[in-house]
Biopython code that builds the backbone (N, CA, C, O; Angstrom):
import numpy as np
from Bio.PDB.StructureBuilder import StructureBuilder

atoms = [
    (1, "MET", "N", (98.593, 105.908, 112.700)),
    (1, "MET", "CA", (98.345, 107.125, 113.435)),
    (1, "MET", "C", (98.587, 106.873, 114.912)),
    (1, "MET", "O", (98.435, 105.754, 115.402)),
    (2, "LYS", "N", (98.957, 107.905, 115.592)),
    (2, "LYS", "CA", (99.210, 107.851, 117.031)),
    (2, "LYS", "C", (98.309, 108.878, 117.712)),
    (2, "LYS", "O", (97.771, 109.765, 117.050)),
    (3, "PRO", "N", (98.142, 108.766, 119.023)),
    (3, "PRO", "CA", (97.275, 109.725, 119.727)),
    (3, "PRO", "C", (97.665, 111.189, 119.507)),
    (3, "PRO", "O", (96.798, 112.062, 119.550)),
    (4, "ASP", "N", (98.940, 111.474, 119.274)),
    (4, "ASP", "CA", (99.354, 112.865, 119.079)),
    (4, "ASP", "C", (99.423, 113.266, 117.597)),
    (4, "ASP", "O", (99.959, 114.325, 117.272)),
    (5, "SER", "N", (98.883, 112.426, 116.697)),
    (5, "SER", "CA", (98.887, 112.748, 115.267)),
    (5, "SER", "C", (98.019, 113.970, 114.990)),
    (5, "SER", "O", (97.029, 114.209, 115.681)),
    (6, "THR", "N", (98.392, 114.731, 113.987)),
    (6, "THR", "CA", (97.627, 115.923, 113.616)),
    (6, "THR", "C", (96.844, 115.726, 112.316)),
    (6, "THR", "O", (96.146, 116.635, 111.868)),
    (7, "GLU", "N", (96.961, 114.540, 111.712)),
    (7, "GLU", "CA", (96.220, 114.275, 110.486)),
    (7, "GLU", "C", (94.719, 114.259, 110.760)),
    (7, "GLU", "O", (94.283, 113.866, 111.842)),
    (8, "LYS", "N", (93.937, 114.687, 109.779)),
    (8, "LYS", "CA", (92.482, 114.668, 109.916)),
    (8, "LYS", "C", (91.945, 113.316, 109.472)),
    (8, "LYS", "O", (92.383, 112.760, 108.465)),
    (9, "VAL", "N", (91.003, 112.800, 110.226)),
    (9, "VAL", "CA", (90.284, 111.585, 109.865)),
    (9, "VAL", "C", (88.929, 112.024, 109.358)),
    (9, "VAL", "O", (88.188, 112.713, 110.059)),
    (10, "LEU", "N", (88.602, 111.624, 108.135)),
    (10, "LEU", "CA", (87.352, 112.032, 107.514)),
    (10, "LEU", "C", (86.366, 110.880, 107.468)),
    (10, "LEU", "O", (86.763, 109.716, 107.417)),
    (11, "GLU", "N", (85.081, 111.204, 107.486)),
    (11, "GLU", "CA", (84.049, 110.194, 107.348)),
    (11, "GLU", "C", (84.231, 109.488, 106.006)),
    (11, "GLU", "O", (84.576, 110.115, 105.005)),
    (12, "ASN", "N", (83.996, 108.188, 106.000)),
    (12, "ASN", "CA", (84.129, 107.300, 104.843)),
    (12, "ASN", "C", (85.575, 107.019, 104.453)),
    (12, "ASN", "O", (85.832, 106.462, 103.385)),
    (13, "GLN", "N", (86.514, 107.397, 105.302)),
    (13, "GLN", "CA", (87.917, 107.083, 105.064)),
    (13, "GLN", "C", (88.174, 105.640, 105.517)),
    (13, "GLN", "O", (87.641, 105.199, 106.535)),
    (14, "CYS", "N", (88.992, 104.916, 104.755)),
    (14, "CYS", "CA", (89.300, 103.526, 105.074)),
    (14, "CYS", "C", (90.653, 103.433, 105.774)),
    (14, "CYS", "O", (91.597, 104.139, 105.419)),
    (15, "PHE", "N", (90.734, 102.557, 106.771)),
    (15, "PHE", "CA", (91.969, 102.299, 107.494)),
    (15, "PHE", "C", (92.181, 100.794, 107.589)),
    (15, "PHE", "O", (91.222, 100.023, 107.586)),
    (16, "CYS", "N", (93.427, 100.387, 107.672)),
    (16, "CYS", "CA", (93.775, 99.002, 107.955)),
    (16, "CYS", "C", (94.562, 98.964, 109.250)),
    (16, "CYS", "O", (95.412, 99.819, 109.500)),
    (17, "TRP", "N", (94.275, 97.979, 110.057)),
    (17, "TRP", "CA", (94.966, 97.776, 111.328)),
    (17, "TRP", "C", (95.672, 96.445, 111.220)),
    (17, "TRP", "O", (95.040, 95.434, 110.914)),
    (18, "ASN", "N", (96.962, 96.425, 111.463)),
    (18, "ASN", "CA", (97.774, 95.252, 111.216)),
    (18, "ASN", "C", (98.664, 94.933, 112.427)),
    (18, "ASN", "O", (99.873, 95.161, 112.378)),
    (19, "PRO", "N", (98.077, 94.409, 113.511)),
    (19, "PRO", "CA", (98.901, 94.083, 114.682)),
    (19, "PRO", "C", (99.690, 92.793, 114.460)),
    (19, "PRO", "O", (99.269, 91.922, 113.698)),
    (20, "SER", "N", (100.807, 92.681, 115.113)),
    (20, "SER", "CA", (101.622, 91.465, 115.042)),
    (20, "SER", "C", (101.897, 90.963, 116.455)),
    (20, "SER", "O", (102.170, 91.742, 117.368)),
    (21, "VAL", "N", (101.821, 89.677, 116.609)),
    (21, "VAL", "CA", (102.177, 89.011, 117.844)),
    (21, "VAL", "C", (103.128, 87.900, 117.427)),
    (21, "VAL", "O", (102.929, 87.278, 116.383)),
    (22, "SER", "N", (104.131, 87.646, 118.205)),
    (22, "SER", "CA", (105.130, 86.652, 117.848)),
    (22, "SER", "C", (104.480, 85.366, 117.327)),
    (22, "SER", "O", (103.725, 84.708, 118.043)),
    (23, "GLY", "N", (104.781, 85.021, 116.083)),
    (23, "GLY", "CA", (104.280, 83.787, 115.493)),
    (23, "GLY", "C", (102.922, 83.880, 114.824)),
    (23, "GLY", "O", (102.424, 82.878, 114.310)),
    (24, "THR", "N", (102.313, 85.051, 114.817)),
    (24, "THR", "CA", (100.996, 85.180, 114.180)),
    (24, "THR", "C", (100.817, 86.579, 113.624)),
    (24, "THR", "O", (101.597, 87.481, 113.930)),
    (25, "LYS", "N", (99.811, 86.758, 112.823)),
    (25, "LYS", "CA", (99.556, 88.064, 112.210)),
    (25, "LYS", "C", (98.056, 88.186, 111.965)),
    (25, "LYS", "O", (97.359, 87.190, 111.776)),
    (26, "SER", "N", (97.585, 89.407, 111.974)),
    (26, "SER", "CA", (96.167, 89.675, 111.732)),
    (26, "SER", "C", (96.053, 91.010, 111.023)),
    (26, "SER", "O", (96.911, 91.877, 111.192)),
    (27, "GLU", "N", (95.022, 91.185, 110.245)),
    (27, "GLU", "CA", (94.787, 92.485, 109.615)),
    (27, "GLU", "C", (93.294, 92.711, 109.485)),
    (27, "GLU", "O", (92.545, 91.802, 109.126)),
    (28, "ASP", "N", (92.873, 93.915, 109.775)),
    (28, "ASP", "CA", (91.475, 94.312, 109.641)),
    (28, "ASP", "C", (91.405, 95.602, 108.854)),
    (28, "ASP", "O", (92.302, 96.442, 108.927)),
    (29, "ALA", "N", (90.331, 95.748, 108.101)),
    (29, "ALA", "CA", (90.069, 97.005, 107.408)),
    (29, "ALA", "C", (88.707, 97.505, 107.883)),
    (29, "ALA", "O", (87.775, 96.727, 108.086)),
    (30, "PHE", "N", (88.618, 98.812, 108.053)),
    (30, "PHE", "CA", (87.335, 99.386, 108.455)),
    (30, "PHE", "C", (87.181, 100.770, 107.841)),
    (30, "PHE", "O", (88.157, 101.424, 107.474)),
    (31, "ILE", "N", (85.943, 101.189, 107.743)),
    (31, "ILE", "CA", (85.598, 102.508, 107.209)),
    (31, "ILE", "C", (85.094, 103.359, 108.366)),
    (31, "ILE", "O", (84.278, 102.903, 109.167)),
    (32, "VAL", "N", (85.576, 104.587, 108.454)),
    (32, "VAL", "CA", (85.153, 105.510, 109.497)),
    (32, "VAL", "C", (83.748, 106.020, 109.150)),
    (32, "VAL", "O", (83.540, 106.595, 108.081)),
    (33, "ARG", "N", (82.813, 105.812, 110.033)),
    (33, "ARG", "CA", (81.432, 106.296, 109.881)),
    (33, "ARG", "C", (81.120, 107.244, 111.031)),
    (33, "ARG", "O", (81.778, 107.200, 112.070)),
    (34, "SER", "N", (80.142, 108.081, 110.853)),
    (34, "SER", "CA", (79.781, 109.032, 111.918)),
    (34, "SER", "C", (79.299, 108.318, 113.178)),
    (34, "SER", "O", (79.428, 108.851, 114.280)),
    (35, "ASP", "N", (78.737, 107.102, 113.020)),
    (35, "ASP", "CA", (78.235, 106.357, 114.179)),
    (35, "ASP", "C", (79.236, 105.304, 114.671)),
    (35, "ASP", "O", (78.886, 104.483, 115.519)),
    (36, "GLY", "N", (80.464, 105.311, 114.162)),
    (36, "GLY", "CA", (81.496, 104.377, 114.612)),
    (36, "GLY", "C", (82.109, 103.626, 113.452)),
    (36, "GLY", "O", (81.693, 103.808, 112.308)),
    (37, "PRO", "N", (83.102, 102.775, 113.729)),
    (37, "PRO", "CA", (83.780, 102.061, 112.658)),
    (37, "PRO", "C", (82.899, 100.974, 112.040)),
    (37, "PRO", "O", (82.142, 100.305, 112.742)),
    (38, "GLN", "N", (83.004, 100.808, 110.728)),
    (38, "GLN", "CA", (82.320, 99.720, 110.033)),
    (38, "GLN", "C", (83.395, 98.771, 109.516)),
    (38, "GLN", "O", (84.114, 99.090, 108.569)),
    (39, "PHE", "N", (83.499, 97.600, 110.147)),
    (39, "PHE", "CA", (84.490, 96.632, 109.714)),
    (39, "PHE", "C", (84.080, 96.048, 108.373)),
    (39, "PHE", "O", (82.924, 95.675, 108.177)),
    (40, "ILE", "N", (85.023, 95.971, 107.458)),
    (40, "ILE", "CA", (84.726, 95.417, 106.136)),
    (40, "ILE", "C", (85.465, 94.109, 105.904)),
    (40, "ILE", "O", (85.321, 93.496, 104.846)),
    (41, "THR", "N", (86.255, 93.675, 106.880)),
    (41, "THR", "CA", (86.858, 92.347, 106.823)),
    (41, "THR", "C", (86.156, 91.490, 107.855)),
    (41, "THR", "O", (85.948, 91.909, 108.993)),
    (42, "LYS", "N", (85.797, 90.302, 107.452)),
    (42, "LYS", "CA", (85.089, 89.393, 108.353)),
    (42, "LYS", "C", (85.785, 88.045, 108.322)),
    (42, "LYS", "O", (86.267, 87.625, 107.270)),
    (43, "PRO", "N", (85.847, 87.356, 109.464)),
    (43, "PRO", "CA", (86.450, 86.021, 109.483)),
    (43, "PRO", "C", (85.621, 85.060, 108.638)),
    (43, "PRO", "O", (84.402, 84.989, 108.797)),
    (44, "MET", "N", (86.267, 84.328, 107.749)),
    (44, "MET", "CA", (85.546, 83.433, 106.851)),
    (44, "MET", "C", (85.699, 81.957, 107.242)),
    (44, "MET", "O", (84.726, 81.205, 107.183)),
    (45, "VAL", "N", (86.894, 81.537, 107.637)),
    (45, "VAL", "CA", (87.114, 80.117, 107.919)),
    (45, "VAL", "C", (87.389, 79.849, 109.396)),
    (45, "VAL", "O", (87.357, 78.693, 109.817)),
    (46, "PHE", "N", (87.652, 80.862, 110.180)),
    (46, "PHE", "CA", (87.934, 80.677, 111.600)),
    (46, "PHE", "C", (86.643, 80.680, 112.399)),
    (46, "PHE", "O", (85.642, 81.250, 111.965)),
    (47, "PRO", "N", (86.663, 80.044, 113.568)),
    (47, "PRO", "CA", (85.524, 80.211, 114.468)),
    (47, "PRO", "C", (85.407, 81.694, 114.828)),
    (47, "PRO", "O", (86.392, 82.430, 114.766)),
    (48, "THR", "N", (84.244, 82.115, 115.191)),
    (48, "THR", "CA", (84.034, 83.535, 115.490)),
    (48, "THR", "C", (83.500, 83.725, 116.900)),
    (48, "THR", "O", (82.986, 82.799, 117.529)),
    (49, "MET", "N", (83.640, 84.964, 117.376)),
    (49, "MET", "CA", (83.031, 85.352, 118.642)),
    (49, "MET", "C", (82.344, 86.694, 118.432)),
    (49, "MET", "O", (82.862, 87.572, 117.742)),
    (50, "ASP", "N", (81.184, 86.837, 119.031)),
    (50, "ASP", "CA", (80.423, 88.082, 118.953)),
    (50, "ASP", "C", (80.814, 88.969, 120.124)),
    (50, "ASP", "O", (80.827, 88.528, 121.274)),
    (51, "ILE", "N", (81.131, 90.218, 119.824)),
    (51, "ILE", "CA", (81.523, 91.162, 120.868)),
    (51, "ILE", "C", (80.638, 92.396, 120.762)),
    (51, "ILE", "O", (80.503, 92.975, 119.684)),
    (52, "ASP", "N", (80.040, 92.795, 121.866)),
    (52, "ASP", "CA", (79.298, 94.042, 121.959)),
    (52, "ASP", "C", (80.087, 94.978, 122.851)),
    (52, "ASP", "O", (80.428, 94.632, 123.982)),
    (53, "TYR", "N", (80.378, 96.170, 122.338)),
    (53, "TYR", "CA", (81.175, 97.123, 123.099)),
    (53, "TYR", "C", (80.639, 98.528, 122.878)),
    (53, "TYR", "O", (80.630, 99.025, 121.752)),
    (54, "GLU", "N", (80.201, 99.155, 123.935)),
    (54, "GLU", "CA", (79.697, 100.532, 123.900)),
    (54, "GLU", "C", (78.712, 100.763, 122.751)),
    (54, "GLU", "O", (78.806, 101.754, 122.027)),
    (55, "GLY", "N", (77.773, 99.836, 122.601)),
    (55, "GLY", "CA", (76.723, 99.992, 121.596)),
    (55, "GLY", "C", (77.103, 99.532, 120.200)),
    (55, "GLY", "O", (76.277, 99.611, 119.290)),
    (56, "SER", "N", (78.312, 99.060, 120.001)),
    (56, "SER", "CA", (78.724, 98.550, 118.689)),
    (56, "SER", "C", (78.877, 97.038, 118.768)),
    (56, "SER", "O", (79.274, 96.495, 119.799)),
    (57, "HIS", "N", (78.556, 96.365, 117.663)),
    (57, "HIS", "CA", (78.653, 94.905, 117.586)),
    (57, "HIS", "C", (79.763, 94.540, 116.613)),
    (57, "HIS", "O", (79.827, 95.077, 115.507)),
    (58, "PHE", "N", (80.638, 93.627, 117.024)),
    (58, "PHE", "CA", (81.753, 93.182, 116.198)),
    (58, "PHE", "C", (81.761, 91.666, 116.111)),
    (58, "PHE", "O", (81.567, 90.991, 117.122)),
    (59, "LEU", "N", (81.978, 91.127, 114.941)),
    (59, "LEU", "CA", (82.197, 89.701, 114.745)),
    (59, "LEU", "C", (83.694, 89.521, 114.546)),
    (59, "LEU", "O", (84.253, 89.979, 113.550)),
    (60, "ARG", "N", (84.340, 88.853, 115.497)),
    (60, "ARG", "CA", (85.796, 88.739, 115.497)),
    (60, "ARG", "C", (86.207, 87.275, 115.396)),
    (60, "ARG", "O", (85.467, 86.389, 115.824)),
    (61, "PRO", "N", (87.395, 87.016, 114.826)),
    (61, "PRO", "CA", (87.861, 85.627, 114.799)),
    (61, "PRO", "C", (88.213, 85.156, 116.207)),
    (61, "PRO", "O", (88.768, 85.906, 117.009)),
    (62, "ALA", "N", (87.885, 83.921, 116.484)),
    (62, "ALA", "CA", (88.252, 83.306, 117.752)),
    (62, "ALA", "C", (89.474, 82.422, 117.511)),
    (62, "ALA", "O", (89.946, 82.313, 116.380)),
    (63, "LEU", "N", (89.978, 81.804, 118.548)),
    (63, "LEU", "CA", (91.121, 80.910, 118.398)),
    (63, "LEU", "C", (90.712, 79.646, 117.676)),
    (63, "LEU", "O", (89.667, 79.064, 117.968)),
    (64, "LEU", "N", (91.530, 79.227, 116.741)),
    (64, "LEU", "CA", (91.303, 77.976, 116.010)),
    (64, "LEU", "C", (92.044, 76.872, 116.738)),
    (64, "LEU", "O", (93.265, 76.925, 116.884)),
    (65, "GLU", "N", (91.304, 75.873, 117.194)),
    (65, "GLU", "CA", (91.916, 74.746, 117.892)),
    (65, "GLU", "C", (91.830, 73.523, 117.007)),
    (65, "GLU", "O", (90.774, 73.207, 116.459)),
    (66, "LYS", "N", (92.936, 72.851, 116.875)),
    (66, "LYS", "CA", (92.970, 71.621, 116.049)),
    (66, "LYS", "C", (93.098, 70.408, 116.933)),
    (66, "LYS", "O", (93.144, 69.283, 116.435)),
]
sb = StructureBuilder()
sb.init_structure("model")
sb.init_model(0)
sb.init_chain("A")
sb.init_seg("    ")
for serial, (resi, resn, name, xyz) in enumerate(atoms, 1):
    if name == "N":
        sb.init_residue(resn, " ", resi, " ")
    sb.init_atom(name, np.array(xyz, "f"), 0.0, 1.0, " ", f" {name:<3s}", serial, name[0])
structure = sb.get_structure()
């Protein structure tokens, strides 16, 4: 979806976000809730970082250093 999209987003609808950066890839899935997005993908083997943004808390993967 883009900012000028006319599609309706409904509560409890699931979306996947799949950004690409040269040499790497990431994908997240979340469910639209009335109080904000609920992420349903969580980092399992990567280090994590806690992010608080506008009253929402996110657990995100951090950089893996070897």
